[in-house]
N, C-alpha and C positions, 0 to 999 in steps of 0.2 A: 287295456289302454294306458298310456302314461299319464301321470297326474298333470293337471294343467300348470301347476306351480310346484316347484320343488326347491328347498333350501338345503344344500349340502355343506355342513360345517362351515357356516357363514360367520365371519368375524369382521368388524369394522372398528377402525381408530380414527378419532378426530384430533387434529392438532390446534390448541389455543395457545398461541405464542409458543414457549417452550414446554408446555403441559400436554401430554398425551391423554386423551379421554377415551376410554375403551367402551364404546357404545354397545356392541354385540360381541359374544364369544361363542364360537362352536354352535351356532343354532342349526338343527336339522329338523326338517318337518316337510310335509307335503300337503297340497291342497287338490282334492279330486274335482274332476269337472262337475260342474253344477251344484256344488255343495256352497253352504254359507258357513265360512270359518270366522270366528270371533278371536281376537287376540286381547288379552287384558293383562295388566301389569301396573306395577307403580310407576310414577313420574320419573322419565329419564331412563327408562329400561330399554329403549330402543325400537318402540313399537312403530313410530313415525319412520324411523331409519329402515326399518324392514320394508315398509310401503315404498319408500323412495328407491331403494334397490329393485324392487319389483318393477317400478315404473321406468327404471333405467336411468334415474336422475343422478345417480352415483353408482360407483362400483364397490363391491367388497373388498376390503383389504386381503382376506383370505377365502377360500371356499367359492362356491358357485350358486348363482341363482339361475334356475332354469324355467323356461316358459315353454310348454309343450315339447319338452324334452331338449330343448336347445338353451345354451347359454344366453341370458339376457346381455346385448351388447348395444349401447346407445339407447335413446329414448324408446320405450317399448310402445309402440302405437296401437297395440292390440288390447291395450288396457285403458280404462278411464279411471281418473282419480278425483274423488270428492274430498277437497282438503278441509281443515277445521274452519277456516274463513270461506265465505262464499265466492268471493273473488268477481262478483258480477260487475260488469262495466257500467258505471253509473250514468253515461250518457246514452246507453242503449236500453231500448224497451225489453220487456220480457221476451217477446218474440224474436228480437235481434240478438239478445243474448243467447238464446237456445240455438240460434241459427249458427253461431260462431264456429263450432267444429267443422261446418262445410266449407270454410273460407281457406283451409290450409291442406297440403298435401294431396293425396289421392282423392280424398273427399270433396275438393273443389271441382271434380268433374261431375258430381251428382248433378242431375238435371233440376231445374228450378221448380218444376211440378213434384218431384220426389222430395225435394227439400221442404216445401210448404207442407205437403202431406205429413212427412215424419215430424217436423217441427210441431204442427198442430196435434198430432197423435200424442206426443209425449207431454205437451202441455196439458191436454185432457186427463193423461195417465195420472199426473201429480196433483190434480184438482185445481188448475189455474185457468181454466176455460173462463173468458170474460175479462182477463187481466193481461191479455197479450199485449196491449199498448201501453201498459203502466211501466214506469221507471222504478229502478230499486229503492229509490228514496220513498216511494208511494206504497211500498210493501212493508208487511210485518216481518219479523225475524223468521218466522216459520214459513212465510210465503216465498222469502228469499232462499231458504234451504230448498223449497220445492222446485224453485226456478233452477237453482244449481243442480239439483238431481235430473231435472228434465235434460239439461244441457249435457250432463254425463251419459245419459241414456240414448240421446237423439242419434247417434251414429252407430248404436247397437254393438257395443263391445263385448267380447267374449267374457272378459273379467272386469269387475267393478271393484276399486279400492275405495274404501271409505275411513277416513281418519277423524274419530269422534265428531261425526257430522251433527249429533244433536246434543252435545254435551253442554252448550251454553243456554239450552232452551229451558223453560219451566217444565214441572213434571208432566202436567197434563198435556201440553203440546207435543213433548217428547213421546208420550205413549201414542198419540194420534199419528205422528210421523213414522213411528215403528211399524204400526198397522199398515199405514200405506206403504211402506217399504216391503214388507212381507207379501202384501197383496200384488205389488208389482213384480216381485222376484219370483214367488212360488210359480212353478210351471213355466218359467221362462227358459230354462236350461242354462241360464247364465251362472257364472261363479262369483261369488261375492267375498271379499276379504274385510272385515269390519272390525276397526280398533276402537276400543272404549276403555274407560276406567270403571265402568258400571257392571258389576258381576250380574245383576238381576237383568240387565239389557242383554248381555252376552248370552246367557242361557235362554233367555225368551226367544232370542232370534236363530241362534246358531245350531248347526249339524255337529260341529266339533268346536271346543273351546281350548285354546293354548294359553297357559298361564306363564307368563315371563317372570324371571327372577329381577332383583334390583340390578342396576348397573355394575358390570357388563351383563347386558341382557342374555339369559340363557333359557332354554326351555326347561321349566320346573315341572310341568304337568300338561298332559293332553287328555281330554275327556270328551267322549262321545255323548251327545245329547240325544236320547233315544225318545223325546216326547213326540207325540203324534202331530202330523200336519194335515191340514192347515192349522195354524195357531192362532188363538186369541191372546193377544198380549195384555188385554185388560184382566183376564181371569187365569192365565196359565200359572202364575206365581202362587196360586191357591192350592195346586196340586201337590200331594204328599211327595211325589217323586221330585218336584222341583226343589223342595227343601232338601232332599238328599243330595241332589247335585250341588246346591249352594254350599252345603257344609262340606262336602269333599274339596271343592275348588277354593273356598275361603281358607281351608286348612293348608293348601298349597300356597295361598296368596298372602296370608296375614304376617307371616314372618318378615316379609320384605315392606310392608306398608309403613310409610312415614319415613323411608330412606330415599336416597337418591334425590336428583334434581333434573330438570328438563334439559333434554339434549335435542 
């Protein structure tokens, strides 16, 4: 079976006035169906650009991005995208924010009964039962992230793209949401591509970790994480194998740390 996502010699250049900014160069990688891939790298190495290309929000300058064996052309409605900001609509309740994907395109034909059932299902899954009628301003940062995740899951996409979703949260809350994410994902059959700056987070969550170089982003290393599942993110980092993965990946990452700037 073909990989669900494939990047073939992908390069991307942005123009800022007369300046050419090389975001990605010759990126080749693939994501198997049902796996969790983490992408780590220094700021500005093109991690977010890679997700934007996957979502069809922009096109590569050179090379191809393939979804289920076919080139991505235009907005890829088969994927869901959890951006760094939660982007909840402040005038809508949690329930109404989670319902939003059913108001566009083919999903607008979903029956009212099925909408209600799926909205409530995923509100329950992310632990927001009882907060359906609350507005974003009435929620904590972690609860807003949970609402964003429910909105991304509610139309049951094949692939979920996550761009540093827990980066701004405190350490304790980050661990709790990592655990919730794994509980939601494991056994679902869905594919998850997770961008992070946190190497510990990447190893804790992923089946594979890709390490990107400084800009222009290139694949510096790919490591399979053969830690058993289900995983306990609170204790997994104390396994001796975890330290071995960390050492190898850090060796690939450290020479680029402190270089680059955000793109």
